[in-house]
Each structure stands twice: as C-alpha cells, then as structure tokens.
C-alpha angles and dihedrals in degrees: 000000000000116000092246096048114122116252123219106228096172115121116256133199108280143144116203123215108274114253142253094025117214099030138197095179139003118009126206122218119191122185136168129211128188100218138015107280149144106284132190119193114176140160121231132188124230092272089058097251115145105241100174140006111215100176130013119165145036116337129187121245116272138044122341127189121199122187115203129190092213087246131125133184090289097049134262116357114247118251112277147095118308136177129220114209126196118195127183130156096339094317122117133190124180130191128187123223141168131233116200125206 
C-alpha cells in the first residue's frame, strides 16, 4: 500500500485464538465486532456439546476480552481439546484450544 493510502480502522468480525493455548488455568478470549449486535460466544467439546456459554446477548461494537476459568456448572473441565465459537448476525468464527489437566 502507498504511504498515503487510507487505513480502515473500523472493527471487523473476528475471534482471536484463545490464550494461553494450551492452558492449565484461566483462558482469555478476544473478539471484535463491527456493530452493536446479539452475540453468542460459547465453548464446545470435541463431541459438539456446549460446555460453557461465555457471552450471550447484545454487545457494543469494538474489541471485547473475556477471561474464563475453564469451569462450568460442574466444575473444572477435564483436559482435552475444545472449541470456542463466536456467532453474530449469521457470521460464525471457531477457534481450537487445549485444556491440560
């Protein structure tokens, strides 16, 4: 790009890779959305079962950071492979991560 080209700084729909990955404790999820909207950010196991809902409801435009303890209503998740899924207005992003015992 030329040095004087305009840069689009508006947020876009994006789900960053969870960190740290692999994790033995808390996990950070960062996502960006371009407009205020209903958002669902959830964690699924490899069998496709929802094991936790991290965000469900209207979120403002911009960057959001969620810290999660890797726990659900039944306690700490067992070690294994999991997926975070962000949904907004027909858009979906999925990221894989690992929880260690």
